C-alpha positions as CSV (number, residue, x, y, z in Angstrom):
1,M,6.6,0.7,32.4
2,F,6.8,0.8,28.7
3,V,7.5,-2.4,26.8
4,K,8.7,-3.2,23.3
5,V,6.5,-5.4,21.2
6,F,8.3,-7.8,18.8
7,D,6.0,-9.2,16.1
8,T,7.0,-12.9,15.6
9,H,6.1,-15.2,12.7
10,V,7.1,-18.8,12.5
11,R,6.6,-21.4,9.8
12,T,7.1,-25.0,10.9
13,K,8.4,-27.7,8.7
14,D,5.1,-29.5,8.9
15,G,3.4,-26.4,7.4
16,R,1.9,-24.7,10.5
17,Y,2.0,-20.9,10.7
18,L,2.4,-19.4,14.2
19,H,2.1,-15.7,15.0
20,F,2.8,-14.2,18.4
21,D,4.1,-11.1,20.1
22,V,7.0,-11.0,22.5
23,L,6.7,-8.2,25.0
24,T,9.9,-7.2,26.9
25,D,11.8,-4.2,28.1
26,R,15.0,-5.7,26.5
27,E,16.5,-5.5,23.0
28,A,15.9,-7.6,19.9
29,E,18.4,-10.4,20.6
30,A,16.7,-11.0,24.0
31,A,13.3,-11.0,22.3
32,K,14.5,-13.6,19.8
33,A,15.8,-15.8,22.6
34,Y,12.5,-15.5,24.5
35,A,10.6,-16.5,21.3
36,R,12.9,-19.5,20.9
37,Q,12.3,-20.5,24.5
38,F,8.5,-20.1,24.1
39,L,8.6,-22.3,21.0
40,M,10.6,-24.9,22.9
41,D,8.1,-24.7,25.8
42,N,5.4,-25.5,23.2
43,G,7.3,-28.6,21.9
44,L,9.0,-27.0,18.9
45,Q,12.8,-27.3,18.5
46,D,15.0,-25.4,16.1
47,E,15.0,-28.3,13.7
48,D,11.1,-28.1,13.5
49,I,11.2,-24.5,12.2
50,S,11.7,-23.7,8.5
51,Q,11.4,-20.0,8.8
52,S,11.2,-17.4,11.6
53,Q,11.0,-13.7,12.0
54,C,11.0,-11.6,15.2
55,L,10.9,-7.8,14.5
56,F,10.4,-4.8,16.7
57,C,6.9,-3.4,16.0
58,H,6.2,-0.6,18.6
59,S,6.3,0.3,22.3
60,E,3.3,0.5,24.6
61,P,2.5,0.9,28.3
62,A,2.4,-2.4,30.1
63,N,-0.7,-3.5,32.0
64,P,-0.1,-4.9,35.5
65,Q,-0.2,-8.6,34.3
66,V,2.4,-7.9,31.6
67,A,4.6,-5.8,34.0
68,K,4.6,-8.6,36.6
69,A,5.6,-11.3,34.0
70,I,8.4,-9.1,32.7
71,A,9.7,-8.4,36.2
72,E,9.6,-12.2,37.0
73,D,10.6,-13.8,33.6
74,G,11.9,-11.0,31.4
75,Y,9.1,-11.3,28.9
76,F,5.4,-11.9,28.2
77,I,3.9,-13.7,25.1
78,I,0.6,-12.9,23.4
79,T,-0.4,-15.7,21.0
80,L,-2.2,-14.5,17.9
81,Q,-2.5,-17.3,15.4
82,G,-1.8,-21.0,15.2
83,F,-2.0,-22.0,18.8
84,E,-5.6,-23.1,18.9
85,E,-6.2,-26.5,20.4
């Protein structure tokens, strides 16, 4: 299975910068919806976000963990910056 990688950047109203990738086999609109859902799951609502960008980056083969998540949920998230506890 090949997946599309959508490079996602979010700036929150409190000044935090979040960077993550959305991996899916679907199109850009679905990736944006998955990004929004991921942010909501992490306690951020639309009103908490001052700026957001979710752009197609590239395609790559999915490893088994990613393929399983996409089969079950439609997407997989790789956090890159701003999610450290």
